[in-house]
Biopython code that builds the backbone (N, CA, C, O; Angstrom):
import numpy as np
from Bio.PDB.StructureBuilder import StructureBuilder

atoms = [
    (1, "MET", "N", (-102.903, -100.623, 1.004)),
    (1, "MET", "CA", (-103.325, -100.037, -0.186)),
    (1, "MET", "C", (-102.556, -98.805, -0.785)),
    (1, "MET", "O", (-102.234, -97.814, -0.130)),
    (2, "THR", "N", (-102.287, -99.020, -2.222)),
    (2, "THR", "CA", (-101.404, -97.964, -2.784)),
    (2, "THR", "C", (-102.301, -97.147, -3.572)),
    (2, "THR", "O", (-103.410, -97.476, -3.993)),
    (3, "SER", "N", (-101.664, -95.978, -3.735)),
    (3, "SER", "CA", (-102.402, -94.900, -4.528)),
    (3, "SER", "C", (-102.357, -95.090, -5.988)),
    (3, "SER", "O", (-101.602, -95.989, -6.359)),
    (4, "ASP", "N", (-103.045, -94.394, -6.965)),
    (4, "ASP", "CA", (-102.891, -94.736, -8.199)),
    (4, "ASP", "C", (-101.622, -93.878, -8.839)),
    (4, "ASP", "O", (-101.160, -94.007, -9.972)),
    (5, "HIS", "N", (-101.207, -93.003, -7.839)),
    (5, "HIS", "CA", (-99.941, -92.291, -8.372)),
    (5, "HIS", "C", (-98.673, -93.062, -8.182)),
    (5, "HIS", "O", (-97.705, -92.914, -8.928)),
    (6, "ALA", "N", (-98.701, -94.030, -6.996)),
    (6, "ALA", "CA", (-97.803, -94.798, -6.693)),
    (6, "ALA", "C", (-97.450, -95.658, -7.711)),
    (6, "ALA", "O", (-96.319, -95.766, -8.185)),
    (7, "ALA", "N", (-98.656, -96.403, -8.111)),
    (7, "ALA", "CA", (-98.547, -97.390, -9.067)),
    (7, "ALA", "C", (-98.402, -97.079, -10.527)),
    (7, "ALA", "O", (-98.057, -97.969, -11.305)),
    (8, "THR", "N", (-98.631, -95.941, -10.908)),
    (8, "THR", "CA", (-97.995, -95.550, -12.126)),
    (8, "THR", "C", (-97.016, -94.808, -12.373)),
    (8, "THR", "O", (-96.805, -94.299, -13.474)),
    (9, "GLY", "N", (-96.329, -94.673, -11.389)),
    (9, "GLY", "CA", (-94.918, -94.255, -11.402)),
    (9, "GLY", "C", (-94.794, -92.823, -10.629)),
    (9, "GLY", "O", (-95.371, -92.611, -9.563)),
    (10, "ASP", "N", (-93.793, -91.656, -11.442)),
    (10, "ASP", "CA", (-93.887, -90.373, -10.954)),
    (10, "ASP", "C", (-95.036, -89.366, -11.047)),
    (10, "ASP", "O", (-95.526, -88.899, -12.075)),
    (11, "HIS", "N", (-95.345, -89.140, -9.869)),
    (11, "HIS", "CA", (-96.611, -87.907, -10.228)),
    (11, "HIS", "C", (-96.404, -86.911, -10.892)),
    (11, "HIS", "O", (-97.281, -86.559, -11.681)),
    (12, "ALA", "N", (-95.368, -86.268, -10.797)),
    (12, "ALA", "CA", (-95.040, -84.948, -11.659)),
    (12, "ALA", "C", (-94.833, -85.302, -13.437)),
    (12, "ALA", "O", (-94.820, -84.417, -14.292)),
    (13, "ALA", "N", (-94.704, -86.559, -13.682)),
    (13, "ALA", "CA", (-94.693, -86.961, -15.028)),
    (13, "ALA", "C", (-96.172, -87.352, -15.216)),
    (13, "ALA", "O", (-96.406, -87.211, -16.417)),
    (14, "ASP", "N", (-96.937, -87.649, -14.770)),
    (14, "ASP", "CA", (-98.171, -88.078, -14.953)),
    (14, "ASP", "C", (-99.058, -86.631, -15.318)),
    (14, "ASP", "O", (-99.983, -86.590, -16.129)),
    (15, "HIS", "N", (-98.716, -85.856, -14.788)),
    (15, "HIS", "CA", (-99.682, -84.376, -14.816)),
    (15, "HIS", "C", (-98.814, -83.363, -15.604)),
    (15, "HIS", "O", (-99.049, -82.172, -15.398)),
    (16, "GLY", "N", (-97.755, -83.725, -16.556)),
    (16, "GLY", "CA", (-97.022, -82.889, -17.192)),
    (16, "GLY", "C", (-96.164, -81.846, -16.239)),
    (16, "GLY", "O", (-95.757, -80.808, -16.760)),
    (17, "HIS", "N", (-95.954, -82.049, -15.182)),
    (17, "HIS", "CA", (-95.104, -81.196, -14.328)),
    (17, "HIS", "C", (-93.813, -81.430, -14.320)),
    (17, "HIS", "O", (-93.348, -81.579, -13.190)),
    (18, "ASP", "N", (-92.943, -81.528, -15.354)),
    (18, "ASP", "CA", (-91.677, -81.658, -15.639)),
    (18, "ASP", "C", (-91.152, -80.791, -15.075)),
    (18, "ASP", "O", (-91.806, -79.754, -14.969)),
    (19, "PRO", "N", (-89.869, -80.828, -14.520)),
    (19, "PRO", "CA", (-89.202, -79.473, -13.759)),
    (19, "PRO", "C", (-88.794, -78.413, -14.852)),
    (19, "PRO", "O", (-88.817, -77.205, -14.619)),
    (20, "ALA", "N", (-88.418, -78.955, -16.068)),
    (20, "ALA", "CA", (-87.959, -78.394, -17.196)),
    (20, "ALA", "C", (-89.135, -77.342, -17.877)),
    (20, "ALA", "O", (-89.024, -76.189, -18.292)),
    (21, "GLU", "N", (-90.151, -78.142, -17.812)),
    (21, "GLU", "CA", (-91.345, -77.241, -18.495)),
    (21, "GLU", "C", (-91.835, -76.056, -17.226)),
    (21, "GLU", "O", (-92.308, -74.948, -17.480)),
    (22, "ILE", "N", (-91.614, -76.540, -16.007)),
    (22, "ILE", "CA", (-92.260, -75.481, -15.009)),
    (22, "ILE", "C", (-91.095, -74.152, -15.067)),
    (22, "ILE", "O", (-91.304, -72.958, -14.855)),
    (23, "ASP", "N", (-89.960, -74.769, -15.394)),
    (23, "ASP", "CA", (-88.863, -73.762, -15.369)),
    (23, "ASP", "C", (-89.037, -72.724, -16.252)),
    (23, "ASP", "O", (-88.801, -71.533, -16.047)),
    (24, "LYS", "N", (-89.593, -73.404, -17.549)),
    (24, "LYS", "CA", (-89.891, -72.502, -18.831)),
    (24, "LYS", "C", (-90.859, -71.510, -18.631)),
    (24, "LYS", "O", (-90.791, -70.336, -18.995)),
    (25, "HIS", "N", (-91.798, -72.090, -18.004)),
    (25, "HIS", "CA", (-93.328, -71.078, -17.863)),
    (25, "HIS", "C", (-92.844, -69.966, -16.554)),
    (25, "HIS", "O", (-93.423, -68.880, -16.511)),
    (26, "VAL", "N", (-91.934, -70.239, -15.664)),
    (26, "VAL", "CA", (-91.490, -69.404, -14.819)),
    (26, "VAL", "C", (-90.697, -68.295, -15.357)),
    (26, "VAL", "O", (-90.721, -67.136, -14.944)),
    (27, "ARG", "N", (-89.887, -68.831, -16.461)),
    (27, "ARG", "CA", (-88.895, -67.820, -17.258)),
    (27, "ARG", "C", (-89.697, -66.825, -17.826)),
    (27, "ARG", "O", (-89.382, -65.635, -17.805)),
    (28, "VAL", "N", (-90.802, -67.295, -18.372)),
    (28, "VAL", "CA", (-91.859, -66.595, -19.373)),
    (28, "VAL", "C", (-92.494, -65.708, -18.547)),
    (28, "VAL", "O", (-92.620, -64.564, -18.985)),
    (29, "TYR", "N", (-93.087, -66.050, -17.047)),
    (29, "TYR", "CA", (-93.497, -64.898, -16.429)),
    (29, "TYR", "C", (-92.689, -64.005, -15.802)),
    (29, "TYR", "O", (-93.101, -62.939, -15.343)),
    (30, "ILE", "N", (-91.575, -64.372, -15.757)),
    (30, "ILE", "CA", (-90.271, -63.260, -15.085)),
    (30, "ILE", "C", (-90.067, -62.398, -16.156)),
    (30, "ILE", "O", (-89.939, -61.220, -15.822)),
    (31, "THR", "N", (-89.993, -62.660, -17.457)),
    (31, "THR", "CA", (-89.800, -61.811, -18.469)),
    (31, "THR", "C", (-90.881, -60.998, -18.737)),
    (31, "THR", "O", (-90.655, -59.819, -19.007)),
    (32, "VAL", "N", (-92.254, -61.494, -18.707)),
    (32, "VAL", "CA", (-93.304, -60.821, -18.591)),
    (32, "VAL", "C", (-93.242, -59.363, -17.704)),
    (32, "VAL", "O", (-93.411, -58.198, -18.066)),
    (33, "PHE", "N", (-92.949, -59.910, -16.491)),
    (33, "PHE", "CA", (-92.940, -59.044, -15.556)),
    (33, "PHE", "C", (-91.820, -57.909, -15.451)),
    (33, "PHE", "O", (-91.994, -56.780, -14.993)),
    (34, "VAL", "N", (-90.628, -58.440, -15.971)),
    (34, "VAL", "CA", (-89.798, -57.410, -16.189)),
    (34, "VAL", "C", (-89.940, -56.524, -17.759)),
    (34, "VAL", "O", (-89.213, -55.607, -18.143)),
    (35, "ALA", "N", (-90.773, -56.959, -18.267)),
    (35, "ALA", "CA", (-91.365, -55.883, -19.713)),
    (35, "ALA", "C", (-92.424, -55.203, -18.872)),
    (35, "ALA", "O", (-92.462, -53.976, -18.955)),
    (36, "LEU", "N", (-93.126, -55.692, -18.225)),
    (36, "LEU", "CA", (-94.295, -54.635, -17.395)),
    (36, "LEU", "C", (-93.767, -53.578, -16.831)),
    (36, "LEU", "O", (-94.274, -52.470, -17.006)),
    (37, "MET", "N", (-92.502, -53.781, -15.953)),
    (37, "MET", "CA", (-91.738, -52.726, -15.068)),
    (37, "MET", "C", (-91.150, -52.058, -16.033)),
    (37, "MET", "O", (-90.923, -50.932, -15.589)),
    (38, "VAL", "N", (-90.689, -52.171, -17.395)),
    (38, "VAL", "CA", (-89.811, -51.538, -18.123)),
    (38, "VAL", "C", (-90.838, -50.477, -18.495)),
    (38, "VAL", "O", (-90.537, -49.298, -18.308)),
    (39, "LEU", "N", (-91.988, -50.787, -18.989)),
    (39, "LEU", "CA", (-93.015, -50.308, -19.511)),
    (39, "LEU", "C", (-93.690, -49.155, -18.653)),
    (39, "LEU", "O", (-94.278, -48.190, -19.142)),
    (40, "THR", "N", (-93.510, -49.413, -17.243)),
    (40, "THR", "CA", (-93.705, -48.497, -16.331)),
    (40, "THR", "C", (-93.010, -47.375, -15.865)),
    (40, "THR", "O", (-93.424, -46.352, -15.319)),
    (41, "VAL", "N", (-91.696, -47.800, -16.225)),
    (41, "VAL", "CA", (-90.689, -46.669, -16.049)),
    (41, "VAL", "C", (-90.510, -45.902, -17.434)),
    (41, "VAL", "O", (-89.955, -44.804, -17.459)),
    (42, "VAL", "N", (-91.087, -46.629, -18.796)),
    (42, "VAL", "CA", (-91.149, -45.815, -19.648)),
    (42, "VAL", "C", (-92.683, -44.604, -19.793)),
    (42, "VAL", "O", (-92.772, -43.538, -20.402)),
    (43, "THR", "N", (-93.354, -45.096, -19.239)),
    (43, "THR", "CA", (-94.505, -44.301, -18.923)),
    (43, "THR", "C", (-94.263, -43.073, -18.014)),
    (43, "THR", "O", (-94.764, -41.958, -18.163)),
    (44, "VAL", "N", (-93.435, -43.457, -17.076)),
    (44, "VAL", "CA", (-93.234, -42.112, -16.199)),
    (44, "VAL", "C", (-92.005, -41.184, -16.788)),
    (44, "VAL", "O", (-91.735, -40.043, -16.414)),
    (45, "ALA", "N", (-91.319, -41.960, -17.811)),
    (45, "ALA", "CA", (-90.273, -40.983, -18.567)),
    (45, "ALA", "C", (-90.938, -40.164, -19.496)),
    (45, "ALA", "O", (-90.600, -38.999, -19.704)),
    (46, "ILE", "N", (-91.976, -40.789, -20.125)),
    (46, "ILE", "CA", (-92.903, -39.934, -20.828)),
    (46, "ILE", "C", (-93.429, -38.865, -20.678)),
    (46, "ILE", "O", (-93.471, -37.866, -21.395)),
    (47, "SER", "N", (-94.030, -39.203, -19.265)),
    (47, "SER", "CA", (-94.302, -37.915, -18.614)),
    (47, "SER", "C", (-93.800, -36.609, -18.335)),
    (47, "SER", "O", (-94.415, -35.563, -18.124)),
    (48, "TYR", "N", (-92.128, -36.939, -18.383)),
    (48, "TYR", "CA", (-91.303, -35.713, -18.385)),
    (48, "TYR", "C", (-91.031, -35.144, -19.468)),
    (48, "TYR", "O", (-90.505, -34.031, -19.457)),
    (49, "LEU", "N", (-91.311, -35.741, -20.541)),
    (49, "LEU", "CA", (-91.153, -35.123, -21.919)),
    (49, "LEU", "C", (-91.995, -33.950, -22.345)),
    (49, "LEU", "O", (-91.832, -33.288, -23.371)),
    (50, "HIS", "N", (-93.006, -33.764, -21.330)),
    (50, "HIS", "CA", (-93.984, -32.282, -21.914)),
    (50, "HIS", "C", (-94.376, -32.461, -23.272)),
    (50, "HIS", "O", (-94.111, -31.570, -24.079)),
    (51, "LEU", "N", (-95.101, -33.718, -23.710)),
    (51, "LEU", "CA", (-95.493, -33.662, -25.118)),
    (51, "LEU", "C", (-96.723, -32.895, -24.952)),
    (51, "LEU", "O", (-97.188, -32.579, -23.857)),
    (52, "ALA", "N", (-97.315, -32.562, -26.274)),
    (52, "ALA", "CA", (-98.856, -31.888, -26.202)),
    (52, "ALA", "C", (-99.620, -32.920, -25.900)),
    (52, "ALA", "O", (-99.303, -34.094, -26.093)),
    (53, "VAL", "N", (-100.725, -32.506, -25.383)),
    (53, "VAL", "CA", (-101.832, -33.196, -24.596)),
    (53, "VAL", "C", (-102.170, -34.496, -25.497)),
    (53, "VAL", "O", (-101.952, -35.637, -25.088)),
    (54, "PRO", "N", (-102.765, -34.187, -26.859)),
    (54, "PRO", "CA", (-103.134, -35.414, -27.579)),
    (54, "PRO", "C", (-101.943, -36.460, -27.843)),
    (54, "PRO", "O", (-102.163, -37.666, -27.963)),
    (55, "MET", "N", (-100.692, -35.902, -27.921)),
    (55, "MET", "CA", (-99.754, -36.812, -28.411)),
    (55, "MET", "C", (-99.223, -37.553, -26.916)),
    (55, "MET", "O", (-98.553, -38.585, -26.928)),
    (56, "ALA", "N", (-99.511, -37.061, -26.023)),
    (56, "ALA", "CA", (-99.170, -37.665, -24.498)),
    (56, "ALA", "C", (-100.252, -38.680, -24.340)),
    (56, "ALA", "O", (-99.969, -39.795, -23.902)),
    (57, "VAL", "N", (-101.508, -38.357, -24.679)),
    (57, "VAL", "CA", (-102.900, -39.258, -24.443)),
    (57, "VAL", "C", (-102.586, -40.562, -25.532)),
    (57, "VAL", "O", (-102.945, -41.684, -25.173)),
    (58, "ALA", "N", (-102.054, -40.427, -26.585)),
    (58, "ALA", "CA", (-101.835, -41.345, -27.648)),
    (58, "ALA", "C", (-100.728, -42.254, -27.044)),
    (58, "ALA", "O", (-100.957, -43.451, -26.870)),
    (59, "VAL", "N", (-99.540, -41.703, -26.726)),
    (59, "VAL", "CA", (-98.413, -42.547, -26.176)),
    (59, "VAL", "C", (-99.069, -43.328, -24.985)),
    (59, "VAL", "O", (-99.041, -44.558, -25.008)),
    (60, "ALA", "N", (-99.687, -42.620, -23.891)),
    (60, "ALA", "CA", (-100.160, -43.429, -22.763)),
    (60, "ALA", "C", (-100.968, -44.187, -23.384)),
    (60, "ALA", "O", (-100.899, -45.244, -22.756)),
    (61, "LEU", "N", (-101.645, -44.316, -24.164)),
    (61, "LEU", "CA", (-102.868, -45.274, -24.311)),
    (61, "LEU", "C", (-102.272, -46.534, -25.324)),
    (61, "LEU", "O", (-102.671, -47.697, -25.380)),
    (62, "PHE", "N", (-101.317, -45.962, -25.997)),
    (62, "PHE", "CA", (-100.389, -47.263, -26.465)),
    (62, "PHE", "C", (-99.647, -48.237, -25.448)),
    (62, "PHE", "O", (-99.793, -49.450, -25.293)),
    (63, "VAL", "N", (-98.851, -47.381, -24.836)),
    (63, "VAL", "CA", (-98.229, -48.175, -23.494)),
    (63, "VAL", "C", (-99.189, -49.017, -22.756)),
    (63, "VAL", "O", (-98.964, -50.198, -22.494)),
    (64, "ALA", "N", (-100.252, -48.392, -22.429)),
    (64, "ALA", "CA", (-101.137, -49.403, -21.398)),
    (64, "ALA", "C", (-101.801, -50.379, -22.375)),
    (64, "ALA", "O", (-102.001, -51.534, -21.996)),
    (65, "THR", "N", (-102.085, -50.071, -23.359)),
    (65, "THR", "CA", (-102.481, -51.259, -24.506)),
    (65, "THR", "C", (-101.551, -52.148, -24.598)),
    (65, "THR", "O", (-102.015, -53.273, -24.786)),
    (66, "VAL", "N", (-100.184, -52.089, -24.529)),
    (66, "VAL", "CA", (-99.415, -53.149, -24.494)),
    (66, "VAL", "C", (-99.184, -53.726, -23.299)),
    (66, "VAL", "O", (-98.890, -54.918, -23.215)),
    (67, "LYS", "N", (-99.306, -52.855, -22.152)),
    (67, "LYS", "CA", (-99.211, -53.608, -20.914)),
    (67, "LYS", "C", (-100.496, -54.602, -20.780)),
    (67, "LYS", "O", (-100.384, -55.774, -20.422)),
    (68, "GLY", "N", (-101.485, -54.102, -21.047)),
    (68, "GLY", "CA", (-102.913, -54.722, -20.995)),
    (68, "GLY", "C", (-102.808, -56.001, -21.485)),
    (68, "GLY", "O", (-103.147, -56.972, -20.809)),
    (69, "THR", "N", (-102.248, -56.115, -22.909)),
    (69, "THR", "CA", (-102.119, -57.161, -23.626)),
    (69, "THR", "C", (-101.181, -58.061, -22.803)),
    (69, "THR", "O", (-101.755, -59.039, -22.324)),
    (70, "LEU", "N", (-100.031, -57.966, -22.565)),
    (70, "LEU", "CA", (-99.061, -58.677, -21.736)),
    (70, "LEU", "C", (-100.038, -59.323, -20.502)),
    (70, "LEU", "O", (-100.052, -60.541, -20.327)),
    (71, "VAL", "N", (-100.619, -58.670, -19.903)),
    (71, "VAL", "CA", (-101.028, -59.080, -18.462)),
    (71, "VAL", "C", (-102.585, -59.862, -18.905)),
    (71, "VAL", "O", (-103.002, -60.615, -18.025)),
    (72, "ALA", "N", (-103.178, -59.788, -19.754)),
    (72, "ALA", "CA", (-104.296, -60.611, -20.439)),
    (72, "ALA", "C", (-103.883, -62.012, -20.979)),
    (72, "ALA", "O", (-104.365, -63.120, -20.743)),
    (73, "GLY", "N", (-102.866, -61.639, -21.762)),
    (73, "GLY", "CA", (-102.228, -62.930, -22.641)),
    (73, "GLY", "C", (-101.655, -63.833, -21.672)),
    (73, "GLY", "O", (-102.103, -64.976, -21.583)),
    (74, "TYR", "N", (-100.664, -63.417, -20.900)),
    (74, "TYR", "CA", (-99.999, -64.307, -20.234)),
    (74, "TYR", "C", (-100.231, -64.558, -18.544)),
    (74, "TYR", "O", (-99.983, -65.650, -18.032)),
    (75, "PHE", "N", (-100.678, -63.535, -17.860)),
    (75, "PHE", "CA", (-101.324, -63.790, -16.340)),
    (75, "PHE", "C", (-102.718, -64.201, -16.310)),
    (75, "PHE", "O", (-103.302, -64.808, -15.413)),
    (76, "MET", "N", (-103.109, -63.833, -17.283)),
    (76, "MET", "CA", (-104.555, -64.360, -17.464)),
    (76, "MET", "C", (-105.027, -65.405, -18.356)),
    (76, "MET", "O", (-106.210, -65.742, -18.387)),
    (77, "HIS", "N", (-103.868, -66.070, -19.288)),
    (77, "HIS", "CA", (-103.740, -67.341, -19.931)),
    (77, "HIS", "C", (-104.842, -67.212, -21.135)),
    (77, "HIS", "O", (-105.457, -68.175, -21.593)),
    (78, "LEU", "N", (-104.992, -65.781, -21.592)),
    (78, "LEU", "CA", (-105.678, -65.674, -22.761)),
    (78, "LEU", "C", (-105.085, -66.393, -23.942)),
    (78, "LEU", "O", (-105.815, -67.036, -24.697)),
    (79, "LEU", "N", (-103.663, -66.298, -24.145)),
    (79, "LEU", "CA", (-102.947, -66.962, -25.150)),
    (79, "LEU", "C", (-103.420, -68.343, -25.437)),
    (79, "LEU", "O", (-103.361, -68.736, -26.602)),
    (80, "SER", "N", (-103.824, -69.024, -24.623)),
    (80, "SER", "CA", (-104.020, -70.388, -24.579)),
    (80, "SER", "C", (-105.620, -70.800, -24.506)),
    (80, "SER", "O", (-106.048, -71.938, -24.314)),
    (81, "GLU", "N", (-106.395, -69.603, -24.705)),
    (81, "GLU", "CA", (-107.876, -70.022, -24.551)),
    (81, "GLU", "C", (-108.429, -70.473, -25.852)),
    (81, "GLU", "O", (-107.853, -70.475, -26.940)),
    (82, "LYS", "N", (-109.682, -70.869, -25.563)),
    (82, "LYS", "CA", (-110.347, -71.207, -27.028)),
    (82, "LYS", "C", (-110.940, -70.337, -27.673)),
    (82, "LYS", "O", (-111.138, -69.277, -27.079)),
    (83, "LYS", "N", (-111.334, -70.442, -28.816)),
    (83, "LYS", "CA", (-111.825, -69.396, -29.882)),
    (83, "LYS", "C", (-112.993, -68.734, -29.247)),
    (83, "LYS", "O", (-112.991, -67.509, -29.364)),
    (84, "LEU", "N", (-114.051, -69.289, -28.563)),
    (84, "LEU", "CA", (-115.128, -68.496, -28.050)),
    (84, "LEU", "C", (-114.734, -67.574, -27.004)),
    (84, "LEU", "O", (-115.258, -66.470, -27.147)),
    (85, "ILE", "N", (-114.016, -67.676, -26.050)),
    (85, "ILE", "CA", (-113.336, -66.717, -25.285)),
    (85, "ILE", "C", (-112.632, -65.571, -26.073)),
    (85, "ILE", "O", (-112.836, -64.396, -25.770)),
    (86, "LEU", "N", (-111.942, -65.871, -26.913)),
    (86, "LEU", "CA", (-111.138, -64.886, -27.741)),
    (86, "LEU", "C", (-112.019, -64.068, -28.486)),
    (86, "LEU", "O", (-111.738, -62.904, -28.772)),
    (87, "ALA", "N", (-113.301, -64.745, -28.881)),
    (87, "ALA", "CA", (-114.342, -63.897, -29.612)),
    (87, "ALA", "C", (-115.046, -63.028, -28.761)),
    (87, "ALA", "O", (-115.469, -61.964, -29.213)),
    (88, "VAL", "N", (-115.229, -63.347, -27.571)),
    (88, "VAL", "CA", (-115.868, -62.569, -26.433)),
    (88, "VAL", "C", (-115.139, -61.436, -26.285)),
    (88, "VAL", "O", (-115.646, -60.315, -26.267)),
    (89, "LEU", "N", (-113.794, -61.696, -26.162)),
    (89, "LEU", "CA", (-112.953, -60.953, -25.954)),
    (89, "LEU", "C", (-112.751, -59.454, -26.921)),
    (89, "LEU", "O", (-112.573, -58.295, -26.544)),
    (90, "ALA", "N", (-112.845, -59.948, -28.080)),
    (90, "ALA", "CA", (-112.563, -58.987, -29.372)),
    (90, "ALA", "C", (-114.012, -58.171, -29.218)),
    (90, "ALA", "O", (-114.081, -56.943, -29.282)),
    (91, "LEU", "N", (-115.017, -58.942, -29.033)),
    (91, "LEU", "CA", (-116.331, -58.145, -28.826)),
    (91, "LEU", "C", (-116.364, -57.004, -27.866)),
    (91, "LEU", "O", (-116.933, -55.934, -28.081)),
    (92, "THR", "N", (-115.767, -57.294, -26.890)),
    (92, "THR", "CA", (-115.616, -56.406, -25.811)),
    (92, "THR", "C", (-114.778, -55.371, -26.252)),
    (92, "THR", "O", (-115.052, -54.245, -25.837)),
    (93, "VAL", "N", (-113.940, -55.487, -26.908)),
    (93, "VAL", "CA", (-112.670, -54.435, -27.523)),
    (93, "VAL", "C", (-113.440, -53.717, -28.415)),
    (93, "VAL", "O", (-113.211, -52.509, -28.475)),
    (94, "ALA", "N", (-114.386, -54.227, -29.190)),
    (94, "ALA", "CA", (-115.184, -53.514, -30.044)),
    (94, "ALA", "C", (-115.939, -52.450, -29.666)),
    (94, "ALA", "O", (-115.955, -51.335, -30.186)),
    (95, "PHE", "N", (-116.724, -52.945, -28.499)),
    (95, "PHE", "CA", (-117.749, -52.235, -27.935)),
    (95, "PHE", "C", (-116.957, -51.088, -27.259)),
    (95, "PHE", "O", (-117.435, -49.957, -27.349)),
    (96, "PHE", "N", (-115.874, -51.256, -26.635)),
    (96, "PHE", "CA", (-114.710, -50.454, -26.093)),
    (96, "PHE", "C", (-114.717, -49.104, -27.158)),
    (96, "PHE", "O", (-114.954, -47.965, -26.756)),
    (97, "PHE", "N", (-114.462, -49.387, -28.361)),
    (97, "PHE", "CA", (-113.832, -48.423, -29.307)),
    (97, "PHE", "C", (-115.251, -47.794, -29.717)),
    (97, "PHE", "O", (-115.227, -46.651, -30.175)),
    (98, "VAL", "N", (-116.343, -48.374, -29.604)),
    (98, "VAL", "CA", (-117.569, -47.712, -30.143)),
    (98, "VAL", "C", (-117.911, -46.670, -28.979)),
    (98, "VAL", "O", (-118.362, -45.556, -29.246)),
    (99, "LEU", "N", (-117.680, -47.078, -27.737)),
    (99, "LEU", "CA", (-118.074, -46.111, -26.759)),
    (99, "LEU", "C", (-116.969, -45.025, -26.606)),
    (99, "LEU", "O", (-117.255, -43.955, -26.069)),
    (100, "LEU", "N", (-115.882, -45.243, -27.006)),
    (100, "LEU", "CA", (-114.622, -44.220, -27.111)),
    (100, "LEU", "C", (-114.950, -43.245, -28.429)),
    (100, "LEU", "O", (-114.513, -42.107, -28.603)),
    (101, "ALA", "N", (-115.542, -43.746, -29.013)),
    (101, "ALA", "CA", (-115.937, -42.808, -30.340)),
    (101, "ALA", "C", (-117.150, -41.992, -30.031)),
    (101, "ALA", "O", (-117.223, -40.845, -30.472)),
    (102, "LEU", "N", (-118.069, -42.484, -29.333)),
    (102, "LEU", "CA", (-119.420, -41.571, -29.336)),
    (102, "LEU", "C", (-119.225, -40.108, -28.773)),
    (102, "LEU", "O", (-120.145, -39.333, -29.035)),
    (103, "PRO", "N", (-118.234, -39.647, -28.087)),
    (103, "PRO", "CA", (-118.025, -38.435, -27.786)),
    (103, "PRO", "C", (-117.470, -37.722, -28.893)),
    (103, "PRO", "O", (-117.606, -36.515, -29.091)),
    (104, "VAL", "N", (-116.839, -38.527, -29.599)),
    (104, "VAL", "CA", (-116.020, -37.643, -30.780)),
    (104, "VAL", "C", (-116.989, -37.457, -31.721)),
    (104, "VAL", "O", (-116.943, -36.423, -32.389)),
    (105, "LEU", "N", (-118.121, -38.494, -31.963)),
    (105, "LEU", "CA", (-119.017, -37.883, -32.918)),
    (105, "LEU", "C", (-119.970, -36.975, -32.575)),
    (105, "LEU", "O", (-120.484, -36.185, -33.366)),
    (106, "THR", "N", (-120.261, -37.081, -31.226)),
    (106, "THR", "CA", (-121.265, -36.156, -30.821)),
    (106, "THR", "C", (-120.466, -34.502, -30.547)),
    (106, "THR", "O", (-121.003, -33.394, -30.519)),
    (107, "HIS", "N", (-119.433, -34.770, -30.422)),
    (107, "HIS", "CA", (-118.437, -33.232, -30.418)),
    (107, "HIS", "C", (-118.027, -32.647, -31.690)),
    (107, "HIS", "O", (-117.820, -31.440, -31.815)),
    (108, "SER", "N", (-117.910, -33.487, -32.624)),
    (108, "SER", "CA", (-117.142, -32.887, -33.778)),
    (108, "SER", "C", (-118.163, -32.170, -34.707)),
    (108, "SER", "O", (-117.851, -31.150, -35.322)),
    (109, "ASN", "N", (-119.763, -32.914, -34.810)),
    (109, "ASN", "CA", (-120.735, -32.252, -35.871)),
    (109, "ASN", "C", (-122.059, -32.241, -35.266)),
    (109, "ASN", "O", (-123.099, -32.114, -35.911)),
    (110, "GLY", "N", (-121.966, -32.408, -33.714)),
    (110, "GLY", "CA", (-123.393, -32.294, -33.113)),
    (110, "GLY", "C", (-124.352, -33.149, -33.468)),
    (110, "GLY", "O", (-125.537, -32.933, -33.213)),
    (111, "PHE", "N", (-123.890, -34.294, -34.146)),
    (111, "PHE", "CA", (-125.256, -35.146, -34.756)),
    (111, "PHE", "C", (-126.093, -35.337, -33.894)),
    (111, "PHE", "O", (-127.252, -35.220, -34.293)),
    (112, "TRP", "N", (-125.907, -35.686, -32.449)),
    (112, "TRP", "CA", (-127.203, -36.114, -31.437)),
    (112, "TRP", "C", (-127.394, -35.019, -30.665)),
    (112, "TRP", "O", (-128.208, -35.186, -29.757)),
    (113, "ILE", "N", (-126.793, -33.732, -30.765)),
    (113, "ILE", "CA", (-126.880, -32.634, -30.049)),
    (113, "ILE", "C", (-127.983, -31.763, -30.867)),
    (113, "ILE", "O", (-127.860, -31.320, -32.009)),
    (114, "HIS", "N", (-129.290, -31.608, -29.835)),
    (114, "HIS", "CA", (-130.296, -30.533, -30.545)),
    (114, "HIS", "C", (-130.419, -29.464, -29.614)),
    (114, "HIS", "O", (-130.897, -29.657, -28.496)),
    (115, "GLU", "N", (-130.015, -28.333, -30.003)),
    (115, "GLU", "CA", (-130.133, -27.136, -28.877)),
    (115, "GLU", "C", (-131.446, -26.454, -29.507)),
    (115, "GLU", "O", (-131.941, -25.460, -28.975)),
]
sb = StructureBuilder()
sb.init_structure("model")
sb.init_model(0)
sb.init_chain("A")
sb.init_seg("    ")
for serial, (resi, resn, name, xyz) in enumerate(atoms, 1):
    if name == "N":
        sb.init_residue(resn, " ", resi, " ")
    sb.init_atom(name, np.array(xyz, "f"), 0.0, 1.0, " ", f" {name:<3s}", serial, name[0])
structure = sb.get_structure()
């Protein structure tokens, strides 16, 4: 009795596991990993600049956003997902920014604070 894979030819070719394609994906993952390491070094280097607190927080959030985007896009494969997954992700990001804005709104003009 022969298996279907033996009858149809090379197993790797049947499932799109061409060695060149695998090498391409590995190179992408290594490049993203190196970029994440460089951004980690940048984060540490920025901490030695003694920036003003608002500027330090803004720069740290920017670097963290870039790193998070790389992780989500490549390691979590969100770049190749369907539109519904991306819509749910966008909604999550929108709610995140709304939650970040709530303390600013309550602190700046006391809109929700009744003393």
